[in-house]
All heavy atoms as an XYZ file, in Angstrom:
776
protein
N       0.030    -38.747     41.911
C      -1.429    -38.508     41.958
C      -2.033    -38.844     43.273
O      -3.202    -39.254     43.337
C      -2.085    -39.380     40.828
C      -1.748    -38.971     39.483
S      -3.241    -38.910     38.551
C      -2.584    -39.202     36.914
N      -1.334    -38.669     44.273
C      -1.874    -38.944     45.697
C      -2.984    -38.021     45.905
O      -3.868    -38.397     46.801
C      -0.722    -38.800     46.649
N      -3.136    -36.881     45.425
C      -4.169    -36.000     45.639
C      -5.546    -36.518     45.323
O      -6.469    -36.139     45.836
C      -4.005    -34.702     44.797
C      -3.966    -34.835     43.346
C      -2.900    -35.123     42.480
C      -5.117    -34.971     42.456
N      -3.285    -35.174     41.244
C      -4.600    -35.125     41.131
C      -6.574    -34.739     42.708
C      -5.523    -35.310     40.030
C      -7.340    -34.888     41.523
C      -6.813    -35.109     40.244
N      -5.587    -37.524     44.421
C      -6.864    -38.215     44.066
C      -7.591    -38.812     45.256
O      -8.750    -38.917     45.300
C      -6.625    -39.226     42.900
C      -6.199    -38.625     41.693
C      -5.880    -39.722     40.761
N      -7.236    -40.138     40.049
C      -7.212    -40.754     38.924
N      -6.149    -40.955     38.245
N      -8.482    -41.144     38.640
N      -6.783    -39.338     46.263
C      -7.344    -39.776     47.400
C      -7.792    -38.829     48.467
O      -8.223    -39.204     49.478
N      -7.504    -37.561     48.289
C      -7.791    -36.559     49.203
C      -8.907    -35.678     48.767
O      -9.227    -34.608     49.454
C      -6.511    -35.552     49.403
C      -5.315    -36.252     49.944
N      -5.281    -36.654     51.147
C      -4.167    -36.699     49.220
C      -4.036    -37.293     51.255
N      -3.340    -37.350     50.247
N      -9.725    -36.094     47.854
C     -10.860    -35.368     47.471
C     -11.761    -35.144     48.603
O     -12.279    -34.009     48.841
C     -11.628    -36.032     46.219
C     -11.317    -35.637     44.869
C      -9.863    -35.973     44.423
C     -12.287    -36.212     43.852
N     -12.154    -36.314     49.243
C     -13.080    -36.152     50.441
C     -12.617    -35.332     51.509
O     -13.343    -34.909     52.325
C     -13.537    -37.588     50.789
O     -12.442    -38.334     51.171
N     -11.297    -35.205     51.715
C     -10.837    -34.374     52.769
C     -10.893    -32.885     52.501
O     -11.015    -32.033     53.390
C      -9.292    -34.543     52.908
C      -8.965    -35.983     53.542
C      -7.566    -36.197     53.683
N      -7.201    -37.506     54.030
C      -5.917    -38.036     53.972
N      -4.919    -37.094     53.834
N      -5.743    -39.172     54.334
N     -10.859    -32.558     51.141
C     -10.974    -31.179     50.790
C     -12.221    -30.583     50.236
O     -12.310    -29.429     49.954
C      -9.951    -30.914     49.811
C      -8.401    -31.155     50.494
O      -8.220    -30.823     51.627
N      -7.549    -31.763     49.631
N     -13.116    -31.550     49.932
C     -14.445    -31.093     49.306
C     -15.747    -31.946     49.848
O     -15.436    -33.068     50.295
C     -14.445    -30.988     47.728
C     -14.173    -32.332     47.092
S     -14.254    -32.205     45.352
C     -12.846    -31.197     44.894
N     -16.905    -31.242     49.826
C     -18.012    -32.015     50.262
C     -18.676    -32.738     49.185
O     -19.430    -33.640     49.354
C     -19.006    -31.062     50.936
C     -18.394    -30.377     52.139
C     -18.315    -31.361     53.311
C     -17.853    -30.576     54.563
N     -17.669    -31.519     55.667
N     -18.568    -32.308     47.885
C     -19.373    -32.796     46.771
C     -18.639    -32.415     45.401
O     -18.078    -31.367     45.410
C     -20.732    -32.216     46.722
C     -21.541    -32.650     45.552
C     -23.018    -31.977     45.757
O     -23.792    -32.493     46.361
O     -23.158    -30.995     44.907
N     -18.665    -33.366     44.643
C     -18.055    -33.023     43.177
C     -19.168    -33.327     42.154
O     -19.847    -34.363     42.242
C     -16.896    -33.962     42.990
C     -16.243    -33.998     41.540
C     -15.620    -32.627     41.324
C     -15.279    -35.004     41.324
N     -19.441    -32.334     41.370
C     -20.451    -32.538     40.365
C     -19.779    -32.326     38.928
O     -19.061    -31.372     38.746
C     -21.633    -31.408     40.460
C     -22.461    -31.691     41.534
C     -23.684    -30.767     41.502
N     -23.391    -29.328     41.403
C     -23.139    -28.518     42.325
N     -22.965    -28.913     43.543
N     -22.847    -27.262     41.969
N     -20.107    -33.203     38.047
C     -19.689    -33.152     36.592
C     -20.932    -33.016     35.824
O     -21.816    -33.851     35.740
C     -18.962    -34.420     36.335
C     -17.774    -34.542     37.299
C     -18.475    -34.269     34.792
C     -16.996    -35.829     37.084
N     -21.005    -31.941     34.982
C     -22.128    -31.608     34.032
C     -21.704    -31.874     32.604
O     -20.525    -31.485     32.392
C     -22.591    -30.193     34.233
C     -23.430    -29.787     35.411
C     -22.686    -29.877     36.688
C     -23.914    -28.430     35.362
N     -22.452    -32.670     31.822
C     -22.099    -32.920     30.484
C     -23.279    -33.320     29.676
O     -24.409    -33.524     30.167
C     -21.116    -33.985     30.484
C     -21.525    -35.352     31.111
C     -21.823    -36.384     29.953
C     -20.339    -35.931     31.820
N     -23.056    -33.145     28.346
C     -24.205    -33.561     27.426
C     -23.865    -34.961     26.839
O     -22.562    -35.289     26.762
C     -24.223    -32.608     26.230
S     -25.378    -33.042     24.861
N     -24.871    -35.751     26.729
C     -24.631    -37.148     26.292
C     -24.123    -37.343     24.902
O     -23.550    -38.333     24.582
C     -26.044    -37.974     26.415
C     -26.572    -37.919     27.736
C     -27.731    -36.817     27.789
O     -27.529    -35.694     27.307
N     -28.933    -37.134     28.356
N     -24.388    -36.290     24.062
C     -24.096    -36.502     22.680
C     -23.270    -35.365     22.039
O     -22.730    -35.654     20.925
C     -25.436    -36.711     21.892
O     -26.188    -35.529     22.051
N     -23.109    -34.207     22.543
C     -22.285    -33.136     21.952
C     -20.851    -33.376     21.863
O     -20.256    -33.924     22.686
C     -22.650    -31.842     22.671
O     -21.917    -31.784     23.788
N     -20.371    -32.940     20.694
C     -18.845    -33.062     20.557
C     -18.181    -32.192     21.694
O     -17.008    -32.644     22.082
C     -18.521    -32.330     19.238
C     -19.893    -32.405     18.565
C     -20.958    -32.375     19.572
N     -18.703    -31.180     22.220
C     -18.104    -30.346     23.225
C     -17.793    -31.132     24.574
O     -16.884    -30.798     25.383
C     -18.809    -29.120     23.453
N     -18.541    -32.167     24.745
C     -18.576    -32.928     26.046
C     -17.940    -34.241     25.772
O     -17.775    -35.063     26.766
C     -20.123    -33.197     26.464
O     -20.590    -32.013     26.991
N     -17.399    -34.522     24.647
C     -16.721    -35.740     24.326
C     -15.615    -36.029     25.284
O     -15.405    -37.180     25.805
C     -16.309    -35.913     22.895
O     -15.225    -35.081     22.532
N     -14.637    -35.105     25.513
C     -13.418    -35.381     26.500
C     -13.952    -35.676     27.852
O     -13.463    -36.392     28.634
C     -12.510    -34.235     26.419
N     -15.083    -34.921     28.271
C     -15.631    -35.026     29.625
C     -16.112    -36.426     29.704
O     -16.034    -37.125     30.829
C     -16.692    -33.938     29.842
O     -16.052    -32.730     29.606
C     -17.092    -34.026     31.290
N     -16.873    -36.895     28.743
C     -17.426    -38.280     28.795
C     -16.364    -39.348     28.927
O     -16.370    -40.265     29.819
C     -18.204    -38.611     27.521
C     -19.599    -37.923     27.506
C     -20.479    -38.409     26.412
N     -19.843    -38.258     25.067
C     -20.051    -37.223     24.401
N     -20.684    -36.184     24.696
N     -19.562    -37.278     23.081
N     -15.260    -39.110     28.163
C     -14.009    -40.012     28.348
C     -13.428    -39.986     29.613
O     -13.029    -40.981     30.225
C     -13.054    -39.757     27.238
C     -11.817    -40.398     27.457
C     -13.593    -39.995     25.773
N     -13.288    -38.759     30.166
C     -12.812    -38.582     31.586
C     -13.625    -39.380     32.576
O     -13.112    -40.059     33.474
C     -12.671    -37.091     31.854
C     -12.374    -36.856     33.344
C     -11.035    -36.798     33.827
C     -13.436    -36.624     34.333
C     -10.742    -36.718     35.112
C     -13.114    -36.416     35.648
C     -11.744    -36.376     36.125
N     -14.885    -39.169     32.555
C     -15.764    -39.924     33.458
C     -15.654    -41.432     33.311
O     -15.472    -42.213     34.252
C     -17.301    -39.483     33.265
C     -18.193    -40.350     34.027
C     -17.433    -38.026     33.682
N     -15.646    -41.916     32.048
C     -15.525    -43.348     31.848
C     -14.271    -43.951     32.339
O     -14.125    -45.110     32.945
C     -15.637    -43.668     30.360
C     -17.049    -43.416     29.743
C     -17.115    -43.520     28.223
O     -16.033    -43.764     27.603
O     -18.152    -43.255     27.687
N     -13.172    -43.195     32.258
C     -11.847    -43.721     32.670
C     -11.508    -43.522     34.228
O     -10.797    -44.182     34.775
C     -10.696    -43.054     31.871
C     -10.658    -43.655     30.446
C      -9.500    -42.956     29.711
C      -9.456    -43.424     28.333
N      -8.285    -42.905     27.619
N     -12.116    -42.368     34.770
C     -11.711    -41.873     36.053
C     -12.727    -42.182     37.227
O     -12.370    -42.140     38.440
C     -11.181    -40.555     36.040
C      -9.974    -40.307     35.297
O      -8.836    -40.709     35.691
N     -10.115    -39.793     34.010
N     -14.033    -42.265     36.860
C     -15.051    -42.348     37.965
C     -14.811    -43.438     38.931
O     -14.890    -43.230     40.098
C     -16.358    -42.520     37.372
C     -17.495    -42.561     38.429
C     -18.049    -41.487     39.045
C     -17.968    -43.904     38.759
C     -18.997    -41.604     40.008
C     -18.860    -44.078     39.756
C     -19.377    -42.902     40.378
O     -20.255    -43.039     41.350
N     -14.539    -44.681     38.410
C     -14.324    -45.807     39.345
C     -13.156    -45.615     40.371
O     -13.438    -45.830     41.622
C     -14.139    -47.173     38.437
C     -14.064    -48.387     39.324
C     -13.824    -49.521     38.484
C     -13.723    -50.779     39.264
N     -13.638    -52.060     38.580
N     -12.097    -45.168     39.885
C     -10.926    -44.949     40.692
C     -11.204    -43.844     41.675
O     -10.964    -43.969     42.830
C      -9.573    -44.569     39.872
C      -9.174    -45.747     39.084
O      -9.439    -46.916     39.607
O      -8.510    -45.490     38.150
N     -11.753    -42.809     41.314
C     -12.103    -41.604     42.150
C     -12.954    -42.095     43.256
O     -12.939    -41.759     44.444
C     -12.721    -40.400     41.484
C     -11.644    -39.684     40.441
C     -12.454    -38.754     39.708
C     -10.588    -39.075     41.274
N     -14.065    -42.802     42.884
C     -15.150    -43.289     43.866
C     -14.469    -44.315     44.765
O     -14.783    -44.381     46.021
C     -16.310    -43.871     43.065
C     -17.523    -44.018     43.875
C     -17.828    -42.740     44.549
C     -19.006    -42.984     45.611
N     -19.489    -41.683     46.216
N     -13.723    -45.238     44.389
C     -12.874    -46.205     45.118
C     -12.113    -45.495     46.115
O     -11.963    -45.868     47.515
C     -12.040    -47.201     44.333
O     -12.938    -47.825     43.442
C     -11.335    -48.205     45.090
N     -11.305    -44.493     45.854
C     -10.449    -43.700     46.716
C     -11.184    -42.791     47.621
O     -10.651    -42.454     48.721
C      -9.398    -43.012     45.954
C      -8.338    -43.635     45.147
C      -7.600    -42.836     44.132
C      -7.402    -44.530     46.024
N     -12.310    -42.484     47.369
C     -13.184    -41.595     48.052
C     -14.663    -42.026     48.250
O     -15.639    -41.408     47.647
C     -13.253    -40.214     47.386
C     -11.897    -39.577     47.306
O     -11.190    -39.082     48.129
N     -11.289    -39.734     46.108
N     -14.834    -43.205     48.983
C     -16.235    -43.903     48.866
C     -17.260    -43.046     49.619
O     -18.488    -43.211     49.173
C     -15.897    -45.080     49.771
C     -14.720    -44.869     50.510
C     -13.857    -43.799     49.780
N     -16.982    -42.054     50.362
C     -18.104    -41.325     51.089
C     -18.310    -39.930     50.360
O     -19.302    -39.186     50.829
C     -17.663    -41.115     52.624
C     -17.643    -42.399     53.339
C     -17.264    -42.008     54.716
N     -17.057    -43.312     55.431
C     -17.840    -43.782     56.480
N     -18.878    -42.926     56.901
N     -17.688    -44.907     57.022
N     -17.535    -39.580     49.349
C     -17.712    -38.332     48.672
C     -18.839    -38.454     47.612
O     -18.749    -39.334     46.795
C     -16.408    -37.986     48.024
C     -16.514    -36.616     47.162
C     -16.684    -35.417     48.133
C     -15.202    -36.551     46.301
N     -19.879    -37.686     47.668
C     -20.781    -37.626     46.507
C     -20.188    -37.225     45.226
O     -19.747    -36.046     45.232
C     -21.820    -36.758     47.084
C     -21.649    -36.491     48.537
C     -20.186    -36.773     48.744
N     -20.160    -38.075     44.299
C     -19.737    -37.651     42.957
C     -20.846    -37.782     41.967
O     -21.341    -38.880     41.700
C     -18.485    -38.610     42.504
C     -17.318    -38.368     43.344
C     -18.065    -38.136     40.983
C     -16.150    -39.322     43.141
N     -21.295    -36.599     41.597
C     -22.532    -36.586     40.871
C     -22.275    -36.279     39.421
O     -21.632    -35.333     38.980
C     -23.610    -35.402     41.378
C     -23.775    -35.468     42.918
C     -24.510    -34.237     43.297
C     -24.412    -36.758     43.352
N     -22.813    -37.172     38.538
C     -22.728    -37.064     37.137
C     -24.065    -36.538     36.594
O     -25.108    -37.301     36.655
C     -22.417    -38.382     36.408
C     -21.256    -39.060     37.087
C     -22.128    -38.206     34.928
C     -19.893    -38.330     37.156
N     -24.087    -35.395     36.002
C     -25.369    -34.660     35.675
C     -25.324    -34.664     34.143
O     -24.570    -33.945     33.570
C     -25.650    -33.378     36.258
C     -25.859    -33.461     37.744
C     -26.966    -34.132     38.079
N     -27.288    -34.123     39.496
C     -27.321    -35.218     40.299
N     -27.423    -36.405     39.673
N     -27.617    -35.208     41.517
N     -26.252    -35.414     33.480
C     -26.251    -35.344     32.014
C     -27.506    -34.628     31.532
O     -28.587    -34.895     32.053
C     -26.254    -36.714     31.318
C     -25.043    -37.602     31.596
C     -25.270    -39.012     31.117
O     -26.316    -39.652     31.140
O     -24.180    -39.515     30.557
N     -27.406    -33.696     30.728
C     -28.463    -32.893     30.199
C     -28.090    -32.439     28.698
O     -27.101    -32.042     28.412
C     -28.608    -31.552     30.958
S     -29.930    -30.569     30.456
N     -29.036    -32.632     27.923
C     -28.942    -32.354     26.457
C     -28.583    -30.913     26.242
O     -29.269    -30.012     26.665
C     -30.238    -32.704     25.693
O     -29.992    -32.497     24.379
N     -27.527    -30.629     25.545
C     -27.009    -29.258     25.196
C     -26.277    -28.505     26.256
O     -25.942    -27.399     26.030
N     -26.105    -29.052     27.431
C     -25.463    -28.457     28.410
C     -23.889    -28.283     28.134
O     -23.367    -29.154     27.590
C     -25.625    -29.089     29.842
C     -24.841    -30.310     29.986
C     -25.309    -28.097     30.994
N     -23.294    -27.219     28.577
C     -21.847    -27.013     28.505
C     -21.125    -27.854     29.565
O     -21.556    -27.835     30.693
C     -21.452    -25.612     28.625
C     -20.086    -25.247     28.626
C     -19.812    -23.698     29.032
O     -20.758    -22.843     28.619
O     -18.814    -23.449     29.567
N     -20.075    -28.569     29.115
C     -19.394    -29.406     30.239
C     -18.672    -28.543     31.296
O     -18.097    -27.538     30.936
C     -18.302    -30.136     29.343
C     -18.258    -29.404     28.106
C     -19.428    -28.705     27.889
N     -18.938    -28.964     32.571
C     -18.465    -28.211     33.728
C     -18.114    -29.039     34.813
O     -18.674    -30.307     34.945
C     -19.518    -27.170     34.181
C     -19.952    -26.221     33.229
C     -21.063    -25.263     33.771
O     -21.161    -25.004     34.896
N     -22.065    -24.908     32.842
N     -17.203    -28.684     35.639
C     -16.767    -29.355     36.790
C     -17.017    -28.426     38.032
O     -16.564    -27.315     38.003
C     -15.343    -29.762     36.719
C     -14.594    -30.741     37.684
C     -15.258    -32.016     37.554
C     -13.217    -30.745     37.320
N     -17.901    -28.901     38.997
C     -18.126    -28.042     40.177
C     -17.761    -28.823     41.540
O     -18.002    -29.985     41.553
C     -19.642    -27.789     40.223
C     -20.062    -26.774     39.294
C     -20.524    -26.977     38.016
C     -20.121    -25.301     39.525
N     -20.807    -25.784     37.456
C     -20.605    -24.666     38.202
C     -19.751    -24.487     40.586
C     -20.677    -23.418     38.131
C     -20.043    -23.221     40.399
C     -20.452    -22.686     39.245
N     -17.194    -28.082     42.337
C     -16.819    -28.633     43.654
C     -17.519    -27.754     44.759
O     -17.537    -26.464     44.714
C     -15.225    -28.479     43.875
N     -18.159    -28.433     45.755
C     -18.768    -27.789     46.901
C     -17.821    -27.967     48.085
O     -17.393    -29.227     48.377
C     -20.159    -28.222     47.125
C     -20.778    -27.468     48.260
C     -22.327    -27.725     48.325
N     -22.598    -29.073     48.466
C     -22.621    -29.849     49.592
N     -22.228    -29.241     50.809
N     -22.894    -31.179     49.669
N     -17.489    -26.879     48.908
C     -16.602    -27.068     49.984
C     -17.379    -26.688     51.278
O     -18.595    -26.639     51.291
C     -15.362    -26.044     49.791
C     -14.629    -26.182     48.535
C     -14.894    -25.284     47.428
C     -13.807    -27.120     48.320
C     -14.162    -25.408     46.311
C     -13.051    -27.392     47.197
C     -13.233    -26.510     46.130
O     -12.587    -26.606     44.894
N     -16.692    -26.648     52.387
C     -17.351    -26.304     53.638
C     -18.039    -24.801     53.454
O     -17.738    -24.019     52.699
C     -16.266    -26.237     54.734
C     -15.835    -27.567     55.139
O     -16.595    -28.513     55.006
O     -14.575    -27.651     55.586
N     -19.024    -24.850     54.416
C     -19.725    -23.513     54.462
C     -20.534    -23.107     53.172
O     -20.762    -21.933     52.791
C     -18.904    -22.303     54.898
C     -18.087    -22.565     56.138
S     -19.142    -22.839     57.536
C     -19.652    -21.083     57.732
N     -20.782    -24.166     52.287
C     -21.546    -23.884     51.059
C     -20.759    -23.190     49.907
O     -21.343    -22.763     48.898
N     -19.483    -23.037     50.079
C     -18.579    -22.382     49.087
C     -18.538    -23.306     47.898
O     -18.313    -24.524     48.001
C     -17.186    -22.050     49.506
C     -16.303    -21.521     48.491
C     -17.201    -21.057     50.732
N     -18.767    -22.860     46.619
C     -18.608    -23.569     45.446
C     -17.790    -22.916     44.527
O     -17.582    -21.753     44.338
C     -19.962    -23.770     44.720
C     -20.845    -24.613     45.700
C     -22.197    -25.103     44.771
O     -22.351    -24.580     43.655
O     -22.944    -25.825     45.362
N     -17.001    -23.795     43.650
C     -16.201    -23.322     42.561
C     -16.435    -24.163     41.402
O     -16.536    -25.415     41.442
C     -14.565    -23.447     43.093
C     -14.183    -22.620     44.171
C     -14.101    -21.136     43.707
N     -13.439    -20.299     44.894
C     -14.123    -19.714     45.780
N     -15.412    -19.884     45.895
N     -13.448    -19.157     46.750
N     -16.470    -23.518     40.263
C     -16.769    -24.259     38.949
C     -15.654    -23.946     37.954
O     -15.099    -22.893     37.839
N     -15.519    -24.930     36.987
C     -14.650    -24.789     35.805
C     -15.291    -25.209     34.760
O     -15.881    -26.386     34.536
C     -13.169    -25.548     36.172
C     -12.503    -25.011     37.383
C     -12.358    -25.551     34.919
C     -11.322    -25.777     37.656
N     -15.239    -24.455     33.588
C     -15.740    -24.826     32.249
C     -14.800    -25.794     31.532
O     -13.576    -25.588     31.538
C     -15.958    -23.668     31.356
C     -16.962    -22.607     32.148
C     -16.974    -21.260     31.398
N     -17.963    -21.384     30.187
C     -17.952    -20.473     29.319
N     -17.269    -19.446     29.407
N     -18.758    -20.679     28.292
N     -15.273    -26.901     31.020
C     -14.385    -27.898     30.488
C     -14.476    -27.930     28.903
O     -13.697    -28.761     28.437
C     -14.886    -29.269     31.033
C     -14.733    -29.524     32.555
C     -15.426    -30.820     32.939
C     -13.512    -29.240     33.094
N     -15.143    -26.958     28.403
C     -15.355    -27.068     26.861
C     -13.877    -26.823     26.210
O     -13.211    -25.817     26.691
C     -16.337    -26.136     26.416
C     -16.649    -26.185     24.955
C     -17.822    -25.416     24.476
O     -18.526    -24.748     25.281
O     -18.140    -25.369     23.362
N     -13.544    -27.599     25.372
C     -12.187    -27.401     24.680
C     -11.007    -28.109     25.478
O      -9.958    -28.004     24.871
N     -11.355    -28.550     26.541
C     -10.141    -29.289     27.333
C     -10.178    -30.804     27.070
O     -11.139    -31.407     26.794
C     -10.504    -29.177     28.809
C     -10.477    -27.675     29.470
C     -10.642    -27.693     30.915
C      -9.214    -26.920     29.086
N      -8.890    -31.311     27.044
C      -8.780    -32.799     26.788
C      -8.809    -33.493     28.142
O      -8.793    -32.840     29.248
C      -7.421    -33.047     26.051
C      -6.186    -32.754     26.749
O      -6.100    -32.648     27.960
N      -5.223    -32.222     25.955
N      -8.727    -34.693     28.211
C      -8.722    -35.523     29.466
C      -7.754    -35.085     30.512
O      -8.110    -34.989     31.656
C      -8.683    -37.067     29.079
C      -8.888    -37.957     30.281
C      -8.653    -39.282     30.104
O      -8.385    -39.718     28.954
O      -8.520    -40.084     31.125
N      -6.485    -34.988     30.040
C      -5.385    -34.608     30.844
C      -5.590    -33.290     31.569
O      -5.501    -33.005     32.682
C      -4.107    -34.654     30.125
N      -6.134    -32.256     30.727
C      -6.478    -30.916     31.225
C      -7.633    -31.001     32.300
O      -7.680    -30.193     33.253
C      -6.810    -29.904     30.118
C      -5.628    -29.695     29.239
C      -5.937    -28.976     27.895
O      -6.981    -29.328     27.369
N      -5.142    -28.030     27.588
N      -8.560    -31.774     32.069
C      -9.761    -32.047     33.004
C      -9.192    -32.521     34.357
O      -9.526    -32.158     35.383
C     -10.815    -32.882     32.368
C     -11.447    -32.204     31.186
C     -11.882    -33.215     33.423
C     -12.456    -33.070     30.403
N      -8.355    -33.507     34.228
C      -7.741    -34.026     35.487
C      -6.913    -32.998     36.228
O      -6.979    -32.876     37.424
C      -6.789    -35.261     35.079
C      -6.399    -36.241     36.229
C      -7.590    -36.834     36.748
C      -5.413    -37.221     35.701
N      -6.247    -31.998     35.470
C      -5.448    -31.037     36.123
C      -6.541    -29.944     36.758
O      -6.248    -29.474     37.814
C      -4.630    -30.217     35.082
C      -3.917    -29.002     35.472
C      -2.916    -29.413     36.598
C      -2.075    -28.037     36.822
N      -2.039    -27.769     38.246
N      -7.630    -29.799     36.131
C      -8.659    -28.805     36.616
C      -9.216    -29.381     37.941
O      -9.445    -28.638     38.870
C      -9.746    -28.621     35.586
N      -9.401    -30.699     38.039
C      -9.835    -31.349     39.172
C      -8.816    -31.192     40.294
O      -9.129    -31.001     41.523
C     -10.217    -32.768     38.978
C     -10.699    -33.659     40.149
C     -11.892    -33.028     40.839
C     -10.920    -35.071     39.721
N      -7.467    -31.443     40.009
C      -6.416    -31.212     40.944
C      -6.497    -29.742     41.480
O      -6.262    -29.632     42.634
C      -5.153    -31.598     40.393
C      -4.044    -31.532     41.293
C      -2.649    -31.803     40.652
O      -2.591    -32.065     39.463
O      -1.652    -31.824     41.381
N      -6.672    -28.798     40.555
C      -6.638    -27.428     41.055
C      -7.969    -27.150     41.978
O      -7.854    -26.447     42.962
C      -6.900    -26.447     39.890
C      -5.616    -26.458     38.918
O      -4.578    -27.008     39.510
O      -5.706    -25.956     37.815
N      -9.078    -27.850     41.705
C     -10.181    -27.696     42.657
C      -9.947    -28.397     44.086
O     -10.296    -27.811     45.086
C     -11.482    -28.422     42.088
C     -12.033    -27.521     40.822
C     -13.216    -28.323     40.339
C     -12.599    -26.231     41.315
N      -9.207    -29.434     44.067
C      -8.743    -30.015     45.315
C      -7.853    -29.145     46.020
O      -8.000    -28.846     47.292
C      -8.091    -31.424     45.010
C      -7.438    -31.913     46.322
C      -9.123    -32.468     44.475
N      -6.982    -28.460     45.414
C      -6.024    -27.551     46.069
C      -6.827    -26.222     46.520
O      -6.410    -25.716     47.648
C      -4.908    -27.001     45.015
C      -3.914    -28.095     44.663
C      -2.922    -27.649     43.599
C      -1.953    -28.715     43.286
N      -0.997    -28.428     42.270
N      -7.715    -25.798     45.859
C      -8.595    -24.678     46.401
C      -9.227    -25.161     47.732
O      -9.236    -24.424     48.698
C      -9.735    -24.394     45.372
C     -10.740    -23.426     46.019
C      -9.103    -23.661     44.109
N      -9.753    -26.316     47.649
C     -10.296    -26.902     49.010
C      -9.403    -26.904     50.156
O      -9.749    -26.508     51.307
N      -8.093    -27.368     49.844
C      -7.105    -27.394     50.848
C      -6.788    -25.983     51.363
O      -6.487    -25.842     52.519
C      -5.844    -28.107     50.377
N      -6.678    -25.021     50.504
C      -6.391    -23.602     50.824
C      -7.488    -22.998     51.748
O      -7.260    -22.150     52.557
C      -6.078    -22.778     49.702
O      -7.217    -22.521     48.904
N      -8.711    -23.384     51.505
C      -9.951    -22.955     52.103
C      -9.844    -23.415     53.635
O     -10.329    -22.693     54.582
C     -11.172    -23.309     51.574
C     -11.413    -22.583     50.267
C     -12.803    -23.203     49.615
C     -11.722    -21.093     50.478
N      -9.274    -24.600     53.842
C      -9.312    -25.187     55.204
C      -8.134    -24.605     55.969
O      -8.046    -24.707     57.249
C      -9.125    -26.723     55.015
C     -10.296    -27.370     54.692
C     -10.119    -28.859     54.672
C     -11.391    -29.493     54.570
N     -11.829    -30.462     55.485
N      -7.026    -24.061     55.330
C      -5.898    -23.547     55.997
C      -6.206    -22.276     56.765
O      -7.116    -21.609     56.547
C      -4.789    -23.253     55.014
């Protein structure tokens, strides 16, 4: 999981959108509770924005250089799949720099 320390090298901003109470966002809430501290510790200068809004569909957004953004819908994914989705967004950022 060394890629977790490379978020700030490959992206400019990470946004997590979720609903505070909906069942569709439950795995995303668990992911944030378990992983936010480690991600922020490993990437102290990377803005990691948690956006809570009633009824919103859970999503993960990454902003890269030149304003390029990529998003992934998280509804129906478990915590491990969300972690994999984040890893995929990190890889996209690495490929954009190449």
